C-alpha positions in Angstrom: -112.2 -0.2 -64.3 -111.2 -2.8 -67.2 -111.0 -2.4 -70.9 -113.5 -4.6 -72.5 -112.0 -4.2 -75.9 -108.6 -5.3 -74.8 -107.5 -8.4 -76.5 -104.2 -10.4 -76.0 -102.3 -10.8 -79.2 -100.1 -13.7 -77.9 -98.0 -15.3 -75.5 -94.4 -15.2 -76.2 -92.0 -17.7 -74.7 -88.7 -15.9 -74.2 -85.3 -16.1 -72.5 -85.4 -19.7 -72.9 -82.4 -21.8 -71.9 -83.0 -24.9 -74.5 -80.3 -26.8 -72.9 -82.6 -27.5 -70.0 -85.1 -30.4 -70.3 -87.3 -28.5 -68.0 -87.7 -25.8 -70.7 -88.8 -28.4 -73.2 -91.4 -29.8 -70.7 -92.9 -26.3 -70.2 -92.9 -25.4 -73.9 -95.1 -28.7 -74.5 -97.5 -27.8 -71.6 -97.9 -24.2 -73.0 -98.6 -25.5 -76.3 -101.1 -27.8 -74.9 -102.9 -25.2 -72.7 -102.5 -22.1 -74.9 -101.8 -23.2 -78.4 -104.7 -20.8 -79.5 -102.6 -17.7 -78.5 -99.1 -18.8 -78.3 -96.6 -17.3 -80.7 -95.0 -19.7 -83.1 -91.7 -17.7 -82.4 -90.1 -18.5 -79.2 -87.0 -16.5 -78.1 -84.1 -18.3 -76.7 -81.4 -17.1 -74.1 -78.8 -15.4 -76.2 -75.7 -13.4 -74.6 -76.1 -11.0 -77.6 -79.4 -10.0 -76.3 -77.6 -9.2 -72.6 -74.8 -7.1 -74.6 -77.6 -5.1 -76.3 -78.9 -4.1 -73.0 -75.7 -2.9 -71.7 -75.1 -1.0 -75.1 -78.4 0.9 -75.0 -79.3 0.0 -78.6 -81.3 -2.8 -80.2 -80.2 -6.2 -81.8 -80.5 -5.0 -85.3 -78.3 -2.0 -84.8 -75.8 -3.7 -82.4 -75.5 -7.1 -84.5 -78.2 -7.7 -87.0 -76.5 -10.8 -88.3 -76.7 -12.5 -85.0 -79.2 -15.4 -84.7 -80.9 -13.6 -81.9 -81.9 -10.8 -84.5 -83.7 -13.3 -86.5 -85.8 -14.5 -83.9 -86.9 -11.0 -83.2 -87.5 -10.4 -87.0 -89.6 -13.6 -87.1 -91.5 -12.4 -84.0 -92.2 -8.9 -85.5 -93.5 -10.8 -88.7 -95.8 -12.7 -86.7 -96.9 -9.8 -84.6 -97.8 -8.0 -87.7 -99.8 -10.6 -89.2 -101.8 -11.3 -86.0 -102.5 -7.4 -85.8 -103.9 -7.6 -89.2 -106.2 -10.3 -88.3 -107.3 -8.9 -85.0 -107.9 -5.6 -86.9 -110.0 -7.1 -89.6 -112.2 -9.0 -86.8 
């Protein structure tokens, strides 16, 4: 059984090691193929995210000033905006 009303809100590139040239190549290919559903926000690898997991909390409580927190806030804004558009459609 499948859900005909299910829609993909977007694809999220995450845990990206931006030091790798391979990641840049993959991002370009994703943009070429999935540009219509790819989130503008991408989440790079950050040690703070790993620390949060071991402390059983979230990035905002653990260190809301960390750059990792800003990536997740940007993603949240984008999800809210896309949700509004999807609901209106």
